[in-house]
C-alpha positions in Angstrom: 0.0 0.2 0.1 3.0 2.5 0.5 5.5 1.0 -1.7 9.1 1.7 -0.8 8.0 3.1 2.5 9.1 1.9 6.0 6.7 2.7 8.8 8.1 2.4 12.2 5.7 1.4 15.0 6.2 1.5 18.6 4.6 -1.8 20.0 6.2 -1.8 23.3 2.9 -1.3 25.2 1.4 -4.1 23.9 4.1 -6.2 25.9 4.5 -3.9 29.0 0.9 -3.2 29.6 -1.1 -5.8 27.8 -4.2 -5.6 30.0 -4.6 -1.7 30.0 -6.1 0.3 27.3 -2.9 1.6 26.0 -1.3 -2.0 25.5 -4.5 -3.3 23.9 -4.7 -0.5 21.3 -1.0 -0.9 20.6 -1.3 -4.6 20.0 -4.6 -4.3 17.9 -2.9 -1.1 15.8 0.3 -3.5 15.4 -1.8 -6.4 13.9 -4.2 -4.2 11.8 -1.3 -2.4 10.4 1.0 -5.7 9.6 -2.1 -7.2 7.7 -2.8 -3.8 5.8 0.9 -3.2 4.8 2.8 -6.3 4.9 6.6 -6.0 4.5 6.5 -2.3 5.5 6.1 -2.0 9.1 9.2 -1.9 11.4 8.0 -3.1 14.9 9.8 -1.9 17.8 9.4 -4.2 21.0 10.9 -4.5 24.4 13.9 -6.6 25.0 13.4 -10.3 25.8 9.5 -10.7 25.0 7.7 -13.3 23.0 6.7 -11.6 19.9 3.5 -13.3 18.1 4.8 -15.5 15.4 2.4 -14.3 12.9 4.3 -11.0 13.3 7.5 -12.2 11.6 6.5 -12.8 8.1 4.5 -9.7 7.8 7.0 -7.3 9.3 9.9 -5.6 7.4 11.9 -6.0 10.8 11.2 -6.4 14.4 13.6 -4.6 16.4 14.2 -4.8 20.3 14.3 -1.1 21.4 17.3 -0.5 24.1 16.0 0.7 27.6 12.4 -0.5 27.1 10.9 0.5 30.5 7.2 1.3 31.0 6.9 5.0 30.9 10.6 5.7 30.3 9.8 9.2 29.2 13.1 10.6 30.3 15.3 7.9 28.6 13.4 7.4 25.6 14.9 10.2 23.6 18.6 8.7 23.7 16.9 5.3 23.2 15.2 6.4 19.8 17.8 8.5 18.4 20.3 5.6 18.9 18.0 3.1 17.2 17.0 5.3 14.4 20.4 5.9 13.5 20.9 2.4 12.6 17.5 1.4 11.5 15.9 3.3 8.5 12.1 4.3 8.8 10.4 7.1 6.8 7.9 7.9 9.5 7.5 6.6 13.1 4.3 6.0 15.0 4.4 6.7 18.7 1.1 5.3 20.4 2.1 6.0 23.9 4.2 7.9 26.3 4.6 11.1 24.2 7.2 12.3 21.8 11.0 12.8 22.9 12.8 15.8 21.5 15.3 15.6 18.5 13.9 12.5 16.7 15.5 12.7 13.1 12.2 11.3 11.5 8.7 12.5 11.2 6.3 11.3 13.8 2.8 10.6 14.3 1.7 10.3 17.6 -1.7 9.1 19.3 -3.6 11.3 21.8 -6.1 9.5 24.1 -7.4 12.1 26.6 -6.5 14.9 28.8 -7.8 13.2 32.0 -4.5 14.2 34.0 -5.3 18.0 33.6 -8.9 17.6 34.6 -9.0 15.0 37.2 -6.6 13.5 40.0 -5.9 10.6 37.5 -3.5 9.1 37.6 -3.2 9.3 41.6 0.0 10.7 42.9 1.7 14.1 41.8 4.6 12.6 39.9 2.7 10.3 37.9 0.2 12.7 37.0 3.0 15.5 36.1 4.8 12.9 33.9 1.4 12.2 32.2 1.0 15.9 31.6 4.4 16.2 30.0 3.8 13.5 27.9 0.5 15.1 26.6 2.5 18.5 26.2 5.2 16.8 24.2 2.8 16.0 21.3 3.6 19.6 20.2 6.5 17.9 18.8 4.8 15.4 16.5 4.4 16.1 12.7 0.8 14.9 13.0 -1.2 13.7 15.9 -3.7 11.0 15.8 -6.8 11.7 18.0 -8.8 8.6 18.8 -12.4 10.4 18.6 -13.4 13.9 17.7 -14.0 14.5 21.6 -10.4 13.7 22.0 -9.2 16.0 19.3 -11.3 19.1 20.7 -9.9 18.2 24.1 -6.1 18.1 22.9 -6.8 21.6 21.2 -8.2 23.2 24.3 -5.4 21.7 26.6 -2.1 22.1 24.6 -1.5 25.1 22.1 -0.9 23.6 18.5 -2.2 24.1 15.0 -5.6 22.5 14.6 -4.6 21.2 11.2 -2.1 19.0 13.0 -4.6 17.1 14.8 -6.5 14.3 12.9 -9.3 12.1 14.3 -9.2 8.3 13.4 -11.6 6.0 15.6 -10.5 2.8 17.2 -12.4 -0.5 16.7 -13.4 -3.8 18.3 -12.2 -6.8 16.4 -11.8 -10.7 17.1 -12.5 -12.3 19.5 -15.3 -9.9 20.4 -18.5 -11.0 18.6 -22.0 -12.3 19.9 -22.5 -15.6 21.1 -24.8 -17.9 19.2 -27.2 -18.6 20.8 -27.0 -15.8 23.2 -25.9 -16.7 26.6 -28.1 -16.0 29.8 -26.9 -13.1 31.9 -24.9 -14.1 34.9 -23.5 -10.7 36.1 -22.9 -6.9 35.5 -19.5 -5.8 34.2 -17.3 -3.2 34.4 -14.0 -3.2 32.3 -10.9 -1.0 33.2 -8.8 0.8 35.7 -9.5 2.2 39.3 -8.2 6.0 38.7 -10.8 8.5 40.1 -12.3 9.3 36.6 -13.2 6.0 36.1 -16.0 6.6 38.7 -16.1 3.1 40.1 -17.3 4.4 43.4 -20.9 5.0 41.5 -21.3 1.5 40.7 -20.4 0.2 44.4 -22.9 2.8 45.7 -25.4 1.5 43.3 -25.1 -2.0 44.5 -25.9 -0.8 48.1 -29.1 0.9 47.1 -32.5 -0.4 48.2 -34.0 -2.8 45.6 -30.5 -3.3 43.9 -30.2 -6.7 45.7 -32.1 -8.5 43.2 -29.3 -7.5 40.4 -26.8 -9.8 39.4 -23.3 -9.6 41.0 -20.9 -7.2 39.6 -17.6 -8.4 37.8 -14.7 -6.1 37.7 -12.4 -7.1 34.9 -8.8 -5.3 34.2 -6.6 -3.2 36.3 -9.2 -2.2 38.8 -9.7 -5.8 39.8 -6.1 -6.0 40.9 -5.9 -2.8 42.4 -5.1 -3.1 46.3 -7.3 0.0 47.2 -10.3 -1.3 45.3 -10.0 -4.7 47.0 -10.1 -3.1 50.3 -13.0 -1.0 49.6 -14.7 -3.9 48.2 -14.1 -5.7 51.5 -15.2 -2.7 53.8 -18.5 -2.7 51.8 -19.1 -6.4 51.9 -17.9 -7.8 48.9 -20.0 -11.0 48.5 -21.7 -9.1 45.3 -18.4 -8.3 43.5 -16.0 -10.6 41.8 -12.5 -9.4 40.5 -11.0 -10.8 37.3 -7.6 -8.8 37.4 -5.7 -9.8 34.0 -8.2 -11.6 31.4 -6.9 -12.3 27.9 -9.2 -10.9 25.2 -10.9 -14.2 24.7 -11.8 -14.4 28.4 -12.9 -10.7 28.5 -15.2 -11.4 25.5 -16.8 -14.4 27.5 -17.3 -12.1 30.3 -19.2 -9.5 27.9 -21.2 -12.1 26.6 -22.4 -13.1 29.9 -23.3 -9.9 31.3 -26.9 -8.3 31.6 -25.0 -5.1 30.6 -21.8 -3.5 30.6 -21.4 -0.5 32.8 -19.1 2.5 31.8 -19.5 5.4 34.5 -16.5 7.3 33.5 -16.3 11.0 33.7 -13.8 11.3 31.0 -12.8 9.0 28.0 -11.1 9.6 24.9 -13.0 6.8 23.3 -14.3 4.3 25.6 -13.2 0.9 24.1 -15.5 -1.3 26.7 -18.5 0.6 24.9 -17.6 -0.8 21.4 -16.3 -4.3 22.7 -19.5 -5.0 24.7 -21.6 -4.0 21.7 -19.6 -6.2 19.4 -20.4 -8.9 21.8 -24.2 -8.1 21.5 -24.8 -7.1 25.0 -26.6 -3.8 26.2 -24.3 -0.8 27.3 -25.0 1.8 29.9 -22.4 4.7 30.0 -22.1 8.0 31.3 -23.3 10.9 29.3 -19.9 12.5 29.2 -16.9 12.9 27.0 -16.6 10.7 24.1 -18.9 8.1 25.2 -22.0 9.4 23.5 -19.8 9.8 20.2 -18.8 6.1 20.6 -22.3 4.9 21.4 -24.1 6.7 18.6 -27.4 6.3 20.2 -27.1 2.5 20.8 -26.4 3.0 24.6 -28.4 4.1 27.5 -26.6 7.2 28.6 -26.9 8.2 32.1 -25.8 11.0 34.6 -22.4 9.6 36.2 -23.5 11.3 39.5 -26.7 9.5 39.9 -26.6 5.9 41.1 -30.1 5.5 41.3 -30.6 6.3 37.6 -28.3 3.3 37.0 -30.0 0.9 39.3 -33.3 1.7 37.8 -32.3 1.2 34.3 -30.7 -2.1 35.2 -33.7 -3.1 36.8 -35.9 -2.3 33.8 -33.5 -4.2 31.5 -33.8 -7.2 33.9 -37.6 -7.0 33.8 -37.8 -6.4 30.2 -35.8 -8.9 28.0 -37.4 -7.4 24.9 -35.8 -3.9 25.7 -32.5 -5.7 26.4 -32.5 -7.5 23.0 -33.4 -4.2 21.2 -30.3 -2.6 22.8 -28.2 -5.5 21.9 -29.3 -5.4 18.3 -28.8 -1.7 18.1 -25.4 -2.2 19.6 -24.3 -4.9 17.1 -25.2 -2.5 14.2 -23.3 0.2 15.8 -20.0 -1.8 16.3 -20.2 -2.9 12.6 -19.4 0.8 11.7 -16.0 0.3 13.1 -13.2 -1.9 12.3 -9.3 -2.0 13.1 -8.8 -2.4 9.4 -10.5 1.1 8.8 -8.5 2.4 11.8 -5.2 1.3 10.0 -6.1 2.7 6.5 -6.6 6.1 8.4 -3.5 5.9 10.0 -1.8 5.1 6.8 -3.0 8.1 5.4 -1.5 10.1 8.2 1.9 8.4 7.7 1.9 9.3 3.9 1.2 12.9 4.9 3.5 13.0 7.8 6.5 11.5 5.8 5.9 14.0 3.0 6.4 16.8 5.2 9.6 15.7 6.8 9.1 17.5 9.8 10.8 16.0 12.8 10.7 16.3 16.4 12.4 19.4 18.2 
């Protein structure tokens, strides 16, 4: 598709943070780009990791990047400069951790959301400062890939940069996220994600304690929140017999959790995209999401949108779904139709357009 081009792609997050959003997106993008552009992708991975065997025949080269530490913002610049002086790429895509100065090639960088500027997320002053530094560093990119129109607008009001340098290309939900045939009976409610304050997990735990909520299925927490010691302690204090934790499901296990849920719950106060919304819809289950940030944009009218400050509204909506199987089926059908509008191949095609444009500009990070 890009004859003669060599596209560098930083896939380290796929191995260093495989169960967080950044890592899962990095893996999906790498695989979609490898399929779309065989022989053109130079994939950068951490040292001493098991790279999927199917990547090797599709990649132009797989390179172990020096000093591949998680979030190694301060040492990434020298590591990249050293590596790029020995490996030719015409454009470099950095999907995580910002843009170091002085890179000798045009850069496309992905922006997710401006949560660190708006909420105490991530907790801790140094991690939050580092996250803000990474977002500000996107000014060094030749072009910025925003994962939604909401994310694009949020970046432009957070970091001074030309509007023309920020482009929206949506994410997707691919295999194994698909409906069960026949549909499986619901066993639980599902929350997928981390425990940072903006994720608003407190709303769900409060909801479960409301009068009348005891007839609802138990809540499953899947992903990083399930392994967070503060969340585990909070659940224990609240009497956690109605909450089950699944800290690190792979995509197959996560898809099974989606399919067995009465509904997937996304109460976050800020999301640049909201991947669980699309994954749940692709699995044929209803979604209840906060009426905030990019969630309405991604849901496209196929989810129930609720106030993120009213746990009683979430309880009432779930009780209605539990009582009305036809309503639940209608929401599931609408979600499946919405999910079909997205694909990782379409995402990869949009990114290839950005690579072409960025490589033609020859603008490098400064």
